[in-house]
C-alpha positions as CSV (number, residue, x, y, z in Angstrom):
1,M,0.1,0.1,-0.2
2,N,1.2,3.3,-0.9
3,K,2.6,5.4,2.3
4,T,0.6,8.6,1.4
5,I,-2.7,6.5,1.1
6,F,-1.9,4.5,4.3
7,D,-1.3,8.0,6.1
8,I,-4.5,9.6,5.0
9,V,-6.8,6.5,5.8
10,F,-5.0,6.3,9.3
11,I,-5.5,10.1,9.9
12,I,-9.1,10.0,8.8
13,L,-10.0,6.6,11.2
14,A,-8.2,8.0,14.2
15,A,-10.0,11.4,13.8
16,G,-13.3,9.8,13.6
17,F,-12.6,7.3,16.3
18,L,-11.3,10.2,18.7
19,I,-14.5,12.5,17.6
20,L,-17.0,9.5,18.3
21,W,-15.0,8.9,21.7
22,A,-15.2,12.6,22.6
23,E,-18.8,12.8,21.8
24,Y,-20.2,9.4,23.4
25,G,-17.4,8.3,25.7
26,E,-15.4,9.1,28.9
27,A,-12.7,11.1,26.8
28,E,-11.7,13.3,29.6
29,T,-10.8,10.3,31.9
30,Y,-9.1,8.2,29.2
31,L,-7.5,10.7,27.1
32,V,-4.0,9.6,27.9
33,F,-4.9,6.3,26.0
34,S,-5.7,8.1,22.9
35,F,-2.0,8.3,22.0
36,I,-1.6,4.5,21.9
37,P,-3.1,3.8,18.4
38,L,-0.9,6.7,17.4
39,L,2.4,5.2,18.7
40,V,1.2,1.6,17.2
41,A,1.0,3.2,13.9
42,Y,4.3,5.0,14.3
43,Q,6.4,2.0,15.2
44,L,4.6,0.0,12.4
45,G,5.7,2.6,10.0
46,K,9.3,2.4,11.1
47,Y,9.3,-1.2,10.9
48,S,7.7,-1.6,7.5
49,E,9.9,1.2,6.3
50,K,12.9,-0.7,7.6
51,R,11.9,-3.9,6.0
52,S,11.1,-2.8,2.7
53,K,14.5,-1.3,2.5
54,N,16.4,-4.6,3.2
55,R,14.3,-6.4,0.4
56,P,15.9,-6.6,-3.0
57,S,14.1,-4.9,-5.8
């Protein structure tokens, strides 16, 4: 998957989730946990970029 497309899709999904969570959930109490999906996506991006560089073209 193209990196730009993945970034855009992830941003849209994460923003939608956080908006819904703020409207219907306990966002004030558990706001610190909203960074977990962002950190997971960052780590997966680093891993996939490193792995794709090591593959022969």
